[in-house]
C-alpha positions in Angstrom: -28.9 45.3 25.3 -28.2 41.8 26.0 -31.7 40.8 25.1 -30.8 42.4 21.5 -27.4 40.6 21.3 -28.7 37.2 21.9 -31.6 37.8 19.5 -28.8 38.6 17.2 -26.6 35.8 17.5 -29.6 33.4 17.3 -30.8 35.0 13.9 -27.3 34.6 12.7 -27.0 31.1 14.1 -29.9 29.9 12.0 -28.7 31.5 8.8 -25.7 29.7 8.9 -26.9 26.2 9.7 -25.2 23.8 7.2 -21.5 23.8 5.5 -20.8 26.4 3.0 -18.7 23.9 0.6 -21.3 21.4 1.1 -22.1 19.6 -2.5 -25.1 17.1 -2.8 -24.4 13.7 -4.3 -27.7 13.9 -6.5 -27.4 15.0 -9.9 -23.9 14.5 -9.8 -21.1 11.9 -11.9 -19.0 10.5 -9.3 -15.4 9.2 -10.2 -15.0 6.3 -8.0 -11.8 4.5 -9.7 -9.1 5.4 -12.0 -6.9 3.5 -14.0 -3.7 4.3 -15.9 -2.0 2.0 -18.8 0.7 1.7 -21.2 -0.7 0.3 -24.9 1.7 -1.2 -27.7 2.2 2.4 -29.3 3.7 3.9 -25.7 0.5 5.9 -25.4 -1.3 6.7 -22.2 -4.5 4.5 -21.5 -7.0 6.2 -19.1 -10.2 4.7 -17.6 -12.6 6.1 -15.3 -15.5 4.4 -13.2 -18.4 7.1 -13.4 -21.8 6.7 -11.6 -24.0 9.1 -12.5 -26.8 9.9 -9.5 -30.0 11.5 -10.8 -32.8 12.6 -8.8 -36.1 11.5 -10.4 -38.4 13.1 -7.5 -40.3 11.6 -4.8 -37.1 10.1 -2.8 -36.3 8.3 -5.6 -33.0 8.1 -7.5 -31.5 6.2 -10.4 -27.8 5.2 -10.5 -26.2 4.3 -13.8 -22.5 2.9 -14.1 -20.0 3.8 -17.0 -16.5 2.8 -18.0 -15.2 5.7 -20.0 -11.8 5.3 -21.9 -9.5 7.4 -23.6 -6.1 7.3 -25.1 -3.8 10.0 -25.0 0.3 11.0 -25.2 0.2 12.5 -22.1 -1.6 12.2 -18.7 -2.8 16.2 -19.3 -4.4 15.6 -22.7 -5.9 12.2 -21.1 -7.7 14.0 -18.5 -9.4 17.0 -20.7 -10.5 14.1 -23.2 -12.4 12.2 -20.3 -13.9 15.2 -19.1 -15.6 15.8 -22.4 -16.7 12.8 -22.5 -18.7 12.6 -19.0 -21.6 14.6 -18.7 -22.9 16.7 -15.9 -20.8 17.9 -13.0 -18.0 15.8 -12.4 -17.0 15.3 -8.9 -13.4 13.7 -8.6 -13.2 13.9 -4.9 -14.8 10.4 -4.4 -12.0 8.3 -6.5 -11.3 5.8 -4.0 -8.8 3.5 -6.1 -6.0 4.6 -8.7 -4.8 1.5 -10.5 -1.7 1.6 -12.4 -0.7 -0.8 -14.8 2.9 -2.9 -14.1 4.1 -1.7 -17.7 3.2 1.9 -17.2 4.6 1.8 -13.7 8.1 0.4 -14.7 8.2 3.9 -16.8 7.8 5.8 -13.6 4.6 7.0 -11.8 5.5 10.2 -11.2 3.6 12.2 -13.7 0.1 10.4 -12.6 0.6 11.2 -9.0 1.6 14.7 -9.6 -2.0 14.7 -11.5 -3.7 13.3 -8.9 -2.3 15.7 -6.0 -2.3 18.8 -8.1 -6.1 18.4 -9.3 -8.0 20.8 -6.8 -10.8 18.4 -6.2 -8.8 15.0 -6.1 -9.2 12.6 -3.1 -5.4 12.7 -1.7 -6.8 9.7 0.6 -7.2 7.5 -2.5 -5.4 4.3 -2.4 -2.5 3.9 -5.1 -2.1 0.2 -6.5 -0.1 -1.8 -9.1 -1.9 -4.5 -11.1 -0.7 -7.3 -12.8 -1.5 -6.7 -16.6 -3.4 -3.8 -17.0 -5.4 -1.6 -15.0 -8.4 -1.3 -16.9 -9.0 -4.8 -16.7 -9.6 -4.7 -12.9 -11.5 -1.4 -13.1 -13.7 -2.8 -15.9 -14.8 -5.8 -13.7 -18.2 -7.0 -12.6 -19.9 -3.9 -14.2 -23.2 -5.0 -13.4 -22.3 -5.1 -9.7 -20.8 -2.0 -9.9 -18.7 0.2 -8.1 -15.7 -2.6 -8.4 -13.8 0.3 -6.7 -15.3 -0.3 -3.3 -14.7 -4.1 -3.3 -11.2 -3.2 -4.1 -11.3 -0.6 -1.0 -12.3 -3.3 1.3 -9.6 -5.9 0.1 -6.9 -3.3 0.6 -8.3 -2.1 4.0 -8.6 -5.8 5.3 -4.7 -6.5 4.0 -3.6 -3.2 5.9 -5.3 -4.9 9.0 -3.5 -8.0 8.2 0.2 -6.0 7.9 0.2 -7.6 4.7 0.5 -4.1 2.3 1.4 -0.6 3.6 -1.4 2.0 3.4 -0.4 4.3 0.3 -2.4 7.2 -0.4 -2.1 10.0 -3.2 -0.2 12.2 -0.3 1.9 9.4 1.1 3.2 8.2 -2.1 3.9 11.6 -3.3 6.1 12.2 -0.6 7.6 9.1 -1.1 8.6 10.3 -4.5 10.3 13.3 -3.1 12.5 11.2 -0.4 15.9 10.4 -2.2 16.6 8.2 0.9 14.1 5.7 0.9 12.2 3.9 -1.7 8.7 2.6 -1.8 6.6 -0.3 -1.8 2.9 -0.3 -2.8 0.1 -3.0 -2.9 0.1 -5.5 -6.0 -3.2 -6.6 -7.2 -4.0 -9.5 -9.4 -7.2 -10.5 -11.3 -7.1 -14.5 -10.7 -10.7 -15.2 -12.2 -13.1 -13.3 -14.4 -14.7 -11.5 -11.8 -12.5 -11.8 -8.8 -9.5 -9.7 -7.6 -7.0 -10.7 -4.7 -3.9 -8.8 -3.2 -0.9 -10.9 -4.2 1.6 -8.9 -1.9 3.3 -5.7 -2.9 5.6 -4.2 -5.6 9.2 -3.1 -5.0 10.0 0.4 -6.4 13.6 2.1 -7.2 12.6 5.9 -6.8 9.5 6.4 -8.8 9.7 3.3 -11.0 8.6 -0.5 -10.3 11.2 -2.7 -10.4 9.3 -5.5 -11.6 10.1 -7.4 -8.6 7.1 -8.2 -5.9 6.8 -10.0 -3.0 3.9 -12.3 -2.1 1.6 -12.2 1.0 4.0 -14.4 3.0 6.9 -12.6 2.5 5.8 -9.1 2.6 4.4 -9.9 6.2 8.3 -9.9 7.1 9.0 -6.9 5.2 6.6 -4.7 6.7 8.0 -5.7 10.3 11.4 -5.2 9.0 10.3 -1.5 8.1 9.0 -1.1 11.3 5.4 -1.2 10.7 2.6 -3.4 12.2 -1.3 -2.8 12.1 -3.6 -4.6 14.0 -2.3 -7.9 13.6 0.2 -9.6 11.5 -1.0 -13.4 11.1 2.1 -15.8 10.0 2.2 -19.7 9.0 6.0 -21.2 9.1 7.1 -24.8 8.5 10.1 -26.0 11.4 12.4 -28.9 11.3 14.1 -30.8 8.9 12.1 -31.7 5.3 11.6 -35.3 6.6 9.6 -34.1 9.5 8.4 -30.7 8.8 6.0 -29.2 11.4 3.2 -26.6 10.8 2.9 -23.6 13.0 0.5 -20.3 12.9 1.0 -17.3 15.2 -0.3 -13.9 15.5 2.3 -11.1 16.0 1.0 -8.8 19.0 4.0 -6.2 19.2 7.0 -5.7 18.0 10.4 -3.9 18.6 12.5 -2.5 15.7 16.0 -1.3 15.9 17.8 -0.4 12.9 21.6 0.8 13.2 23.4 1.8 9.8 27.4 1.4 10.4 30.2 2.7 7.6 33.8 1.5 8.4 36.7 3.3 7.6 36.6 1.5 4.2 33.6 2.9 3.7 31.6 -0.4 3.9 27.9 0.0 4.8 26.4 -2.5 7.2 22.8 -2.4 8.3 22.0 -4.4 11.2 18.3 -5.0 12.1 17.2 -6.3 15.3 13.7 -7.3 15.6 11.6 -8.6 18.7 8.2 -9.8 18.3 5.9 -10.9 20.9 3.3 -13.8 19.5 0.2 -15.6 20.1 0.4 -19.2 19.1 -3.1 -19.9 17.2 -2.3 -23.5 15.8 0.7 -25.9 16.4 -0.2 -29.6 15.7 1.9 -31.9 17.8 2.3 -34.9 20.4 0.1 -33.0 23.6 1.9 -36.0 25.7 5.1 -34.2 25.4 4.3 -30.6 26.4 5.3 -27.4 24.9 9.1 -26.6 25.0 8.4 -22.7 25.1 12.1 -22.1 25.0 13.2 -24.6 21.8 10.2 -23.0 20.2 11.4 -19.5 20.6 14.5 -20.6 19.2 13.3 -22.6 16.1 10.8 -19.3 15.3 13.5 -17.0 15.6 15.8 -18.9 13.5 13.2 -19.4 10.8 12.3 -16.0 10.8 15.9 -14.5 10.4 16.7 -16.9 7.4 13.5 -15.7 6.1 14.4 -11.9 7.0 17.9 -12.3 5.1 16.1 -13.5 2.0 13.8 -10.4 2.1 16.4 -8.0 2.4 18.6 -10.1 -0.8 16.0 -9.4 -2.5 15.6 -6.0 -2.0 19.5 -5.5 -2.7 18.7 -7.6 -5.9 15.9 -5.2 -7.4 17.6 -2.0 -5.8 15.0 -1.1 -3.8 15.8 0.8 -0.5 12.7 0.0 1.5 14.2 0.0 4.7 15.8 3.9 4.1 19.3 2.8 4.5 19.9 6.0 2.4 18.0 8.0 4.9 20.3 6.8 7.6 23.3 7.6 6.1 22.3 11.3 4.7 21.0 12.0 8.6 24.3 10.2 10.6 26.8 10.2 7.7 26.1 13.5 5.7 29.8 13.8 4.4 29.8 10.3 3.1 26.1 10.8 1.8 27.5 13.7 -0.4 30.2 11.8 -2.4 28.6 8.6 -2.8 26.1 7.7 -5.8 23.4 6.2 -3.9 22.1 4.2 -7.0 25.5 2.3 -7.4 26.4 1.8 -3.7 23.0 0.8 -2.2 23.8 -2.8 -3.9 27.1 -3.1 -1.6 25.1 -2.9 1.5 25.6 -5.7 4.3 22.4 -6.8 6.0 22.3 -8.5 8.9 18.5 -9.2 10.1 18.1 -10.9 13.6 14.8 -11.6 14.7 14.0 -12.6 18.2 10.4 -14.4 19.0 8.8 -14.3 22.5 5.7 -16.8 22.9 3.3 -14.7 25.5 0.4 -16.7 24.8 -0.5 -20.3 23.2 -4.1 -19.5 23.3 -6.3 -22.2 23.6 -3.4 -25.0 21.8 -1.9 -25.5 25.4 
């Protein structure tokens, strides 16, 4: 009896070899990039980067690249139109990048995120970014060196590792849109040369709408630690001292500890205290070696300068009405009755931010 059972199991395992939902890449059309823009008539311009992979036999494959475009009043009609222009079996699950032009993003990105989120074969791990100008202008770059979406993906991963931009996928952005107590920031791309694109920094949002305000890489490197986000590393370059004798210093942040405290007093004044502790390693600090390195003094100077820059960043958040630090979420959790009485859209601009950054040098590397 035991031998019969073993034989049945062996035959069954042989027949079930492989994954039931496995799909071959050959003889399919892969969408590896999507862009959405707003044209002068107020309609939606959509574009996809389509890769056709054909099996020619004898282990030979042919890959063809095409930029497919369409203009429609709504995103739903856009999707149907693009589908009708692409031959073969379409695989949207390989779409790595979704680029939304800045003018369209100002109108709100909810419909486009929802379209990608609810589409059955969509890639929920696809990155969502905002572009300066039209997203199509970036998606159409380097057609002869396709696919540009992979180049952009590597740029984003590098910027994420350096704590310059957050990791924003379709899934995460959808959840951000549903959260009334915290606004999101998205990576902001810029085409700097005919065939070159770079990560400028981050775009600030109010709800699902782009505010039109961006932070460059230097300022976004400060915002992300204030949001309690630190990836692999966070390299910074600062200028210290008076204007007549400025000194440059570069360092890498190895660890952060952030404490966010939101207070509402009896006069309903909202104060947000942000205490940020950073352990850093000095990478470069040109000065007279004979004088030695005064660690205590340098810690104080760095703390003062970073606190100043942190205040500049929070002032920009207030001015653009972007609650990227989630102050509203704190109030709704710890002051629910007050939260019910206020209109956060109007009240947020009155928040008093009190950032305080404390730096602790733990390594000087090969500098000293």
